[in-house]
Steps between C-alpha positions, in 0.01 A plus 500: 500500500656224291763577239327526165795432270731210422818694586621751755812713491629586849726798552651530850739760638611714788514878481712751688292595810517873426345434153214273608235771471615590147524129410140434607363814338669433163421127508129565564442808284737441207677163479200269550261708283755506214551123520126439512483665154726225360303240302503176693536655849176423677545611862762609752503440874758666726620340824721591795675217686478479877601273787230257616416209725353168388370199685678195364553155650330601821730799553471871438801598293628849434607555141711810437495660157872429477702587192205495260409832336241720668294608200336271243274547200312212341413567136237270354603451140368300205843364410870560584527639145321815625825607668691483169260738321580849388205626707649349817846640421349846458281480809785409739696806385217755530455762768717550805570129558827463301670819616362577846398163645685207340845630612382475863389135477712199586475131583290464185351164412282416199322175417227366278269233641253284312167487687400141579134418549221752538 
């Protein structure tokens, strides 16, 4: 499905292995639903990085995940200003995320990308 907005916010991170089940439960049942209530947040897609192989230049190349974070969430947003709103600030601090999950995350990366084309 194509991205339906002009901007995406990408949050990437690793989580302590013993907290992965809690991380996924809270992300799916609390964190994403709270952020979807924020005006200007249209959709969220969660991803998990993995090693892969790709045919390139006549060769099959193995591509390890490397040092990149394991977990990613792509937030389709109307504008980067969404993330400066009071509603966003409140949503990211709701539920178990700030106290029970966030302390167990690391290698965090955040970026905003402008969608080019359709």
